[in-house]
Backbone as a chain_set.jsonl record, in Angstrom:
{"seq": "XXXXXXXXXXXXXXXXXXXXXXXXXXXXXXXXXXXXXXXXXXXXXXXXXXXXXXXXXXXX", "coords": {"N": [[6.517, 69.987, -24.819], [3.138, 69.377, -25.451], [0.967, 66.943, -26.631], [-2.131, 66.057, -28.268], [-5.071, 64.171, -29.034], [-8.125, 63.161, -30.638], [-11.302, 61.475, -31.017], [-14.533, 61.187, -32.349], [-17.913, 60.075, -32.579], [-21.0, 60.389, -34.093], [-24.335, 59.603, -34.027], [-27.145, 60.178, -35.784], [-30.391, 59.939, -36.351], [-30.588, 57.968, -39.155], [-28.053, 58.453, -40.029], [-24.473, 58.399, -39.681], [-21.823, 60.14, -38.324], [-18.339, 60.977, -38.294], [-15.625, 62.206, -36.361], [-12.328, 63.402, -36.151], [-9.309, 64.502, -34.546], [-6.159, 66.165, -34.083], [-3.541, 67.687, -32.203], [-1.203, 70.104, -30.84], [0.588, 71.659, -28.174], [2.986, 74.099, -27.421], [5.043, 75.262, -25.014], [6.163, 78.44, -24.538], [6.887, 80.204, -22.534], [6.273, 80.73, -19.008], [3.748, 81.863, -19.092], [2.974, 81.948, -21.757], [1.875, 80.278, -24.644], [2.238, 78.421, -27.595], [0.155, 77.102, -30.099], [-1.276, 74.455, -32.155], [-3.669, 72.887, -34.267], [-5.482, 70.25, -35.934], [-8.265, 69.127, -37.672], [-10.795, 66.769, -38.732], [-13.826, 66.079, -40.323], [-16.128, 63.675, -41.127], [-18.913, 63.253, -42.856], [-21.976, 61.384, -43.185], [-23.407, 61.818, -45.493], [-22.156, 63.797, -47.058], [-19.089, 65.154, -48.521], [-15.851, 64.725, -46.936], [-14.535, 67.056, -44.514], [-11.902, 69.241, -43.72], [-10.156, 71.042, -41.217], [-8.047, 73.585, -39.755], [-6.046, 75.113, -37.198], [-3.988, 77.633, -35.777], [-2.149, 79.344, -33.261], [-1.384, 81.773, -30.683], [-1.305, 81.874, -27.253], [-1.66, 83.884, -24.4], [-1.429, 84.454, -20.99], [-2.603, 86.97, -18.872]], "CA": [[5.434, 70.001, -25.777], [2.009, 68.515, -25.11], [0.182, 66.575, -27.81], [-3.457, 65.545, -27.946], [-5.813, 63.608, -30.15], [-9.495, 62.853, -30.272], [-12.18, 60.817, -31.977], [-15.939, 61.254, -31.972], [-18.873, 59.434, -33.478], [-22.335, 60.913, -33.859], [-25.4, 58.89, -34.726], [-28.311, 61.048, -35.858], [-31.364, 59.205, -37.177], [-29.912, 56.855, -39.831], [-26.717, 58.907, -40.43], [-23.376, 58.295, -38.725], [-20.758, 61.097, -38.623], [-17.102, 60.706, -37.561], [-14.778, 63.369, -36.14], [-10.999, 63.121, -35.625], [-8.504, 65.702, -34.388], [-4.852, 66.096, -33.445], [-3.055, 69.019, -31.886], [-0.013, 70.201, -29.993], [0.885, 72.916, -27.49], [4.398, 74.285, -27.126], [5.163, 76.306, -23.997], [7.26, 79.37, -24.779], [7.255, 80.715, -21.215], [5.307, 80.333, -17.991], [2.422, 82.396, -19.404], [2.745, 82.013, -23.199], [1.84, 78.97, -25.29], [1.988, 78.352, -29.022], [-0.645, 75.902, -30.308], [-1.719, 74.106, -33.496], [-4.607, 71.762, -34.27], [-5.98, 69.811, -37.224], [-9.471, 68.326, -37.472], [-11.453, 66.218, -39.9], [-15.204, 65.645, -40.102], [-16.61, 62.861, -42.232], [-20.364, 63.096, -42.777], [-22.547, 60.214, -43.855], [-24.022, 62.178, -46.776], [-21.375, 64.783, -47.813], [-17.649, 64.927, -48.541], [-15.119, 65.018, -45.694], [-14.066, 68.435, -44.362], [-10.713, 69.366, -42.878], [-9.915, 72.399, -40.736], [-6.836, 73.714, -38.945], [-5.91, 76.35, -36.442], [-2.721, 77.913, -35.111], [-2.276, 80.566, -32.486], [-0.538, 82.091, -29.547], [-2.121, 82.217, -26.08], [-0.877, 84.533, -23.336], [-2.212, 84.745, -19.778], [-2.229, 88.263, -18.278]], "C": [[4.383, 68.998, -25.317], [1.235, 68.219, -26.39], [-1.164, 66.014, -27.362], [-4.108, 65.015, -29.217], [-7.213, 63.261, -29.696], [-10.25, 62.185, -31.401], [-13.612, 60.927, -31.464], [-16.804, 60.604, -33.027], [-20.262, 59.928, -33.103], [-23.329, 60.113, -34.689], [-26.66, 59.75, -34.638], [-29.282, 60.448, -36.868], [-30.644, 58.024, -37.836], [-28.482, 57.204, -40.239], [-25.708, 58.721, -39.3], [-22.27, 59.235, -39.195], [-19.555, 60.794, -37.737], [-16.26, 61.981, -37.497], [-13.428, 62.894, -35.608], [-10.228, 64.433, -35.509], [-7.161, 65.364, -33.753], [-4.403, 67.528, -33.179], [-1.84, 68.965, -30.991], [0.083, 71.598, -29.395], [2.378, 72.962, -27.206], [4.517, 75.484, -26.187], [6.391, 77.158, -24.299], [7.787, 79.97, -23.481], [6.174, 80.271, -20.236], [3.894, 80.777, -18.337], [2.076, 82.398, -20.887], [2.869, 80.622, -23.83], [1.524, 79.138, -26.771], [1.214, 77.06, -29.284], [-1.013, 75.723, -31.779], [-2.669, 72.921, -33.395], [-5.105, 71.503, -35.69], [-7.159, 68.897, -36.975], [-10.073, 67.872, -38.78], [-12.839, 65.739, -39.509], [-15.661, 64.888, -41.335], [-18.098, 62.616, -42.026], [-20.813, 61.849, -43.531], [-23.019, 60.568, -45.265], [-23.209, 63.167, -47.606], [-19.893, 64.417, -47.768], [-17.021, 65.292, -47.19], [-14.645, 66.473, -45.706], [-12.902, 68.452, -43.396], [-10.555, 70.825, -42.469], [-8.639, 72.41, -39.906], [-6.849, 75.05, -38.218], [-4.522, 76.454, -35.828], [-2.902, 79.205, -34.326], [-1.283, 80.669, -31.358], [-1.454, 82.504, -28.406], [-1.2, 82.797, -25.017], [-1.809, 84.852, -22.174], [-1.695, 86.05, -19.154], [-2.357, 88.24, -16.781]], "O": [[4.71, 67.907, -24.851], [0.89, 69.131, -27.142], [-1.316, 65.556, -26.23], [-3.726, 65.38, -30.329], [-7.46, 63.087, -28.503], [-9.896, 62.306, -32.574], [-13.86, 60.774, -30.268], [-16.468, 60.586, -34.211], [-20.651, 59.888, -31.936], [-23.175, 59.971, -35.902], [-27.172, 60.013, -33.55], [-29.032, 60.449, -38.074], [-30.135, 57.156, -37.127], [-27.763, 56.341, -40.743], [-26.038, 58.865, -38.123], [-21.825, 59.141, -40.338], [-19.71, 60.404, -36.58], [-16.195, 62.74, -38.464], [-13.388, 62.063, -34.701], [-10.461, 65.366, -36.277], [-7.04, 64.406, -32.989], [-4.838, 68.463, -33.853], [-1.491, 67.914, -30.452], [-0.292, 72.588, -30.024], [2.965, 71.961, -26.794], [4.129, 76.597, -26.544], [7.517, 76.66, -24.313], [8.986, 80.214, -23.343], [5.267, 79.522, -20.6], [2.931, 80.135, -17.918], [0.975, 82.814, -21.248], [3.831, 79.893, -23.586], [0.641, 79.911, -27.144], [1.578, 76.015, -28.744], [-1.059, 76.684, -32.547], [-2.496, 72.052, -32.54], [-5.145, 72.403, -36.528], [-7.072, 67.984, -36.153], [-9.887, 68.511, -39.815], [-13.01, 65.073, -38.487], [-15.59, 65.399, -42.453], [-18.496, 61.867, -41.134], [-20.106, 61.338, -44.4], [-23.029, 59.705, -46.144], [-23.538, 63.371, -48.775], [-19.494, 63.489, -47.065], [-17.585, 66.062, -46.413], [-14.388, 67.047, -46.764], [-12.914, 67.762, -42.377], [-10.788, 71.732, -43.268], [-8.202, 71.371, -39.413], [-7.568, 75.98, -38.584], [-3.953, 75.448, -35.405], [-3.714, 80.056, -34.691], [-0.466, 79.78, -31.12], [-2.292, 83.39, -28.575], [-0.112, 82.279, -24.763], [-2.864, 85.456, -22.368], [-0.493, 86.208, -18.938], [-2.083, 89.242, -16.121]]}, "num_chains": 1, "name": "protein.A"}
């Protein structure tokens, strides 16, 4: 299993936005991978937003 994480900061005019994410890949076979990720965006002027994704990737 491979895990990953990230952080980003965006400064736009007087606003500062923050982004964080975590995720993982699980190899099922040489060509097939199962993955999941979770992200959060915190804006300077609005409420925080959270998103997620899951999927299966296969190389042909």
